[in-house]
C-alpha positions in Angstrom: -20.8 6.5 -37.2 -18.9 7.5 -40.8 -17.4 5.1 -43.0 -13.7 6.2 -43.4 -12.6 7.4 -46.3 -11.1 5.0 -49.0 -8.0 6.6 -49.1 -7.5 6.0 -45.5 -8.1 2.3 -45.9 -5.9 2.5 -48.9 -3.0 3.7 -46.7 -3.3 1.4 -43.9 -3.6 -1.3 -45.8 0.1 -0.2 -47.6 1.5 0.3 -44.2 0.7 -3.2 -42.8 1.9 -4.8 -46.0 5.0 -2.6 -45.4 5.4 -4.0 -42.4 5.0 -7.5 -43.5 7.0 -6.8 -46.1 9.9 -5.2 -43.4 9.3 -8.2 -41.3 9.7 -11.0 -43.9 12.4 -9.7 -45.6 13.6 -6.1 -44.3 13.1 -2.6 -45.0 15.7 -2.5 -47.6 15.1 -5.0 -49.9 11.2 -4.3 -49.8 10.8 -2.6 -53.2 7.7 -1.1 -54.9 7.3 -3.9 -56.8 7.3 -6.2 -53.6 4.9 -4.2 -51.3 2.4 -3.8 -54.2 2.1 -8.0 -54.1 1.9 -7.6 -50.4 -0.7 -5.3 -50.9 -2.4 -6.9 -53.5 -2.5 -3.5 -55.2 -0.9 -2.3 -58.8 2.1 -0.3 -58.0 0.4 3.5 -59.5 -2.0 2.2 -56.5 0.7 3.2 -53.6 1.9 5.9 -55.7 -1.5 7.4 -56.1 -2.6 6.5 -51.8 0.8 7.7 -50.6 3.9 8.4 -53.4 6.8 6.9 -53.7 8.8 4.8 -51.6 10.6 7.5 -49.1 6.6 8.8 -49.1 5.6 5.5 -48.1 8.8 5.7 -45.3 7.4 8.7 -43.7 4.1 7.7 -43.5 4.9 4.4 -41.9 7.1 6.3 -39.4 4.3 8.8 -38.9 2.3 5.9 -37.4 5.4 4.5 -35.6 5.6 8.3 -33.9 1.6 7.2 -33.2 2.4 4.1 -31.6 5.3 5.4 -29.1 2.9 8.4 -27.9 0.2 5.7 -27.0 2.5 3.2 -25.1 3.6 6.0 -23.2 0.3 7.0 -22.5 -0.8 3.5 -21.6 2.4 3.3 -19.6 1.7 5.8 -17.2 -1.6 4.5 -17.1 -0.5 2.1 -15.5 1.4 3.8 -12.9 0.4 3.7 -9.3 -0.1 7.2 -7.4 3.3 6.1 -5.6 6.3 4.9 -5.2 6.1 5.2 -9.6 9.9 4.5 -10.3 10.1 0.8 -9.8 6.8 0.1 -11.1 7.7 2.1 -14.3 11.5 0.0 -14.6 9.7 -3.3 -14.1 7.3 -1.8 -17.1 10.3 -0.8 -19.2 12.1 -4.5 -18.9 9.2 -6.5 -18.1 8.7 -9.7 -21.2 7.4 -8.5 -24.3 4.8 -10.8 -26.6 5.6 -11.4 -30.2 3.4 -8.8 -31.2 5.7 -6.2 -29.6 8.9 -7.7 -30.6 7.8 -7.4 -34.5 6.6 -3.3 -33.9 10.3 -3.3 -32.1 11.5 -4.9 -35.2 10.1 -2.7 -37.8 10.7 0.4 -35.7 14.6 -0.2 -35.8 14.2 -0.3 -39.2 12.5 2.8 -39.3 15.2 4.1 -36.9 18.0 3.6 -39.6 15.9 5.7 -42.3 16.7 8.6 -40.3 20.5 9.1 -41.7 18.8 9.5 -45.2 15.1 11.2 -44.8 14.9 14.1 -42.8 11.2 13.8 -41.2 12.3 9.8 -40.2 14.8 11.8 -38.5 12.6 14.3 -36.8 9.9 11.7 -35.6 12.7 9.8 -33.9 13.9 12.8 -32.3 10.4 14.2 -31.2 9.7 10.5 -29.7 13.1 10.7 -28.1 12.7 14.2 -26.7 9.6 13.2 -25.3 10.7 10.0 -23.8 12.9 11.9 -21.9 10.7 14.3 -20.7 8.3 12.2 -19.2 11.2 9.8 -17.7 12.7 13.1 -16.2 9.4 14.3 -14.9 8.6 10.8 -13.4 12.1 11.5 -11.9 11.8 14.6 -10.7 8.5 13.8 -8.8 10.1 10.7 -7.3 13.4 13.0 -6.3 12.8 16.7 -5.5 16.1 17.3 -4.0 18.2 15.8 -7.0 18.4 18.6 -9.8 16.8 19.0 -12.8 20.7 18.4 -14.5 21.3 15.2 -12.6 18.1 14.2 -13.1 17.7 14.7 -16.2 21.4 12.7 -17.3 19.8 9.8 -15.2 16.4 9.7 -17.1 19.0 9.8 -20.5 21.1 6.8 -19.0 17.8 4.7 -17.9 16.4 5.3 -21.4 19.7 4.4 -22.9 19.5 1.3 -21.3 15.7 0.6 -22.6 16.9 1.5 -25.8 19.8 -1.0 -25.7 17.2 -4.1 -24.2 14.9 -3.1 -27.1 17.3 -4.0 -29.1 18.4 -7.2 -27.5 14.4 -8.2 -27.7 14.8 -10.2 -30.7 17.4 -12.5 -29.8 15.1 -13.0 -27.1 18.7 -12.0 -24.8 16.8 -11.8 -21.8 19.2 -12.4 -19.1 20.8 -9.5 -21.2 17.9 -7.5 -20.9 17.9 -8.0 -16.8 21.1 -6.3 -16.6 20.3 -3.8 -18.3 17.3 -2.8 -16.1 19.7 -3.8 -12.8 22.1 -1.3 -14.1 19.7 1.1 -14.5 18.5 1.0 -10.9 22.1 1.4 -10.0 21.8 5.2 -11.8 19.1 5.6 -9.5 20.6 5.0 -6.6 22.7 7.6 -7.3 19.6 10.0 -7.0 18.8 8.4 -3.8 21.8 9.8 -2.5 20.5 13.5 -2.4 17.4 12.6 -0.2 17.9 14.2 3.0 
């Protein structure tokens, strides 16, 4: 197996260090100096392998775009052949481990950068569109009698509750997350009413 290039290795080391800086402090207060110290590199090395601060944020956003894509692939692989929606809801609103919560914190920090960095905004929009498409496809298969418009609205509602729940994870507000799950199940009942 070929060895990964030094550039790819350095880039991953820089992004790993950037994630740690965000978790220890915040994205906003992570300077290139602080990041270089955490990565145990000179600031000029950061610039050489990735670029300026915005370039590093964009690179981390690209990493997270891949992470979100992999999450969906894994989630879909766990679903049974039949009665998929209840299992999907359980997965979306289930308990999370500390590593997941930390990824969520970093993802939220990146999301806040979408206002200022167009590439990050594009990554966020792409990820959201993928989520809506996947949820809509799953709902359309489970509720073929429902209109596409209604299915997409319910998909967006469930995903909104899911994202709200994700923002509550670092606070440990599990009861509130459970309530968001219950509201999502109520939304599904609007599709049940279309069944013949």
